[in-house]
C-alpha positions in Angstrom: 68.1 145.4 103.4 71.1 144.8 101.1 74.3 143.5 102.6 76.1 145.4 99.9 76.0 149.2 100.2 75.4 150.0 96.5 73.1 152.5 94.9 69.8 150.8 93.6 70.2 151.7 90.0 69.5 149.8 86.8 73.2 149.6 86.0 73.9 148.0 89.4 71.0 145.7 88.9 72.6 144.4 85.7 75.9 144.1 87.4 74.3 142.2 90.3 72.6 139.8 88.0 75.9 139.1 86.3 77.6 138.6 89.6 74.9 136.1 90.7 75.2 134.1 87.5 79.0 134.0 87.9 78.7 132.9 91.5 76.3 130.1 90.7 78.5 128.9 87.8 81.5 129.0 90.2 79.5 127.0 92.8 78.6 124.4 90.2 82.2 124.1 89.0 83.6 123.9 92.6 81.0 121.3 93.6 81.9 119.2 90.6 85.6 119.5 91.4 84.9 118.5 95.0 83.0 115.4 93.9 85.8 114.4 91.5 88.5 114.9 94.2 86.5 112.9 96.8 86.0 110.1 94.3 89.8 110.1 93.5 90.7 110.2 97.2 88.4 107.3 98.1 89.8 105.2 95.3 93.3 106.0 96.5 92.4 105.2 100.1 91.3 101.8 99.0 94.7 101.2 97.3 96.5 102.6 100.3 94.7 100.0 102.6 95.7 97.2 100.2 99.3 98.5 100.1 99.4 98.6 103.9 98.2 95.0 104.2 100.8 94.0 101.6 103.6 95.7 103.5 102.5 94.2 106.8 102.4 90.8 105.3 105.8 91.2 103.6 107.4 92.5 106.9 106.1 89.4 108.7 107.3 87.1 106.0 110.7 88.7 105.7 111.4 88.6 109.4 110.1 85.1 109.7 112.5 83.9 107.1 115.3 86.0 108.5 114.6 84.4 111.9 114.8 80.9 110.3 118.1 81.8 108.7 119.5 82.9 112.1 118.4 79.7 113.7 120.2 77.6 111.1 123.3 79.8 110.6 123.7 81.4 114.0 123.6 85.1 114.8 127.3 85.8 114.3 127.5 84.0 110.9 124.4 85.8 109.8 125.8 89.2 110.7 129.0 88.5 108.9 127.1 87.3 105.8 124.9 90.4 105.9 127.9 92.6 105.7 128.7 91.1 102.3 125.3 92.0 100.9 125.6 94.9 98.4 122.2 96.3 97.7 121.3 99.8 96.7 118.0 101.5 96.3 117.3 104.5 94.1 114.1 106.5 94.6 112.8 108.8 91.9 109.7 110.9 92.3 107.6 112.3 89.4 104.1 113.7 89.5 100.8 113.6 87.8 98.0 116.2 88.0 94.4 115.5 89.1 92.1 118.6 89.0 95.2 120.8 89.6 96.6 118.6 92.4 100.1 117.2 92.0 100.0 113.6 93.0 103.4 111.9 93.4 104.6 108.9 91.4 107.3 107.1 93.4 109.6 104.6 91.7 112.1 102.5 93.5 114.9 100.8 91.7 117.0 98.2 93.5 120.6 97.7 92.4 121.5 94.1 93.0 125.1 92.9 92.3 124.7 89.4 93.8 125.7 86.8 94.6 127.0 88.3 97.8 128.3 85.1 99.5 129.2 81.5 98.7 126.5 78.9 99.1 128.4 76.7 101.6 127.7 77.8 105.2 124.5 79.8 104.3 120.9 78.9 104.3 118.1 79.0 101.7 116.2 80.9 104.3 118.7 83.7 104.0 118.1 83.9 100.2 114.4 83.9 100.8 114.7 86.7 103.4 116.8 88.8 101.0 114.2 88.4 98.3 111.4 89.4 100.7 113.2 92.5 101.9 113.7 93.6 98.3 110.0 93.1 97.6 109.3 95.1 100.8 111.3 98.1 99.5 109.3 98.2 96.3 106.0 98.0 98.3 107.1 100.7 100.7 107.7 103.1 97.8 104.2 102.4 96.5 102.7 102.8 99.9 104.5 106.2 100.3 103.1 107.3 96.9 99.5 106.4 97.9 99.7 107.9 101.4 101.1 111.2 100.1 98.6 111.3 97.3 95.7 110.8 99.8 97.2 113.6 102.0 97.4 116.1 99.1 93.9 115.2 97.9 92.5 115.6 101.4 94.0 119.1 101.7 92.6 120.1 98.3 89.2 118.7 99.2 89.2 120.8 102.4 90.1 124.0 100.4 87.4 123.2 97.8 84.7 122.5 100.5 85.5 125.9 102.0 85.1 127.6 98.6 81.8 125.7 98.0 80.5 126.7 101.4 81.5 130.3 100.9 79.7 130.5 97.6 76.6 128.6 98.7 76.2 130.2 102.2 77.6 133.7 101.7 78.2 134.9 98.2 75.0 133.6 96.5 72.7 134.6 99.3 74.2 138.0 99.5 74.0 138.6 95.7 70.4 137.3 95.8 69.4 139.5 98.7 71.1 142.6 97.1 69.4 141.8 93.8 66.0 141.6 95.5 66.7 144.9 97.3 67.6 146.8 94.1 64.6 145.3 92.3 62.2 146.3 95.0 63.6 149.8 95.1 63.4 150.2 91.4 59.8 148.8 91.3 58.8 151.2 94.0 60.4 154.1 92.1 58.5 153.1 89.0 55.2 153.0 90.8 55.9 156.4 92.3 56.7 157.7 88.8 53.5 156.3 87.3 51.5 157.8 90.2 53.1 161.2 89.6 52.6 160.9 85.8 48.9 160.1 86.3 48.6 162.9 88.7 50.1 165.4 86.2 47.9 164.1 83.4 44.8 164.6 85.6 45.8 168.2 86.4 46.4 168.9 82.7 43.0 167.5 81.8 41.4 169.8 84.4 43.2 172.8 83.1 42.1 172.1 79.5 38.6 171.7 80.7 38.7 175.2 82.2 
């Protein structure tokens, strides 16, 4: 029995065929979109893991060199020197679209007006630590870009999967079932009409014979 309560007419049969074609085309498009989004997300996941490893390594290197600078300069001297450092970081966020999904493009610009301190009384380890922390800021911006991109792609994949499943498991079966129902009813009506027509022809022949 049809899931759609519609009259089994030839007009509705045509409409149901069109709806089924549209649903199947929509399913193919949604499935293609899902595959593209998943491929994009998996590629971005790989870049995210690489960025995470880079950030972890840079954090370790930066704090190791900062620790060496503190050993050689002393904590108080290091803190006083750090107050003289004048760094600024500007973050700008743009976007690109992938299958309708806005993926962020994060750019970090570091303003550097060094030198911040005189060379006597400082350590080369302090310079190295400052360089490592600047590199770390750039890497953190890239990591944020990748992570947010993965999150947005994952949400869109989830939505697309729901639409694909809805078309595959609900809409297409319902349209198919309704189409079969209307077709069977119309075929039965046609058989009944043929039977009645034959019956009428037989009676007319009998009347002529009399």
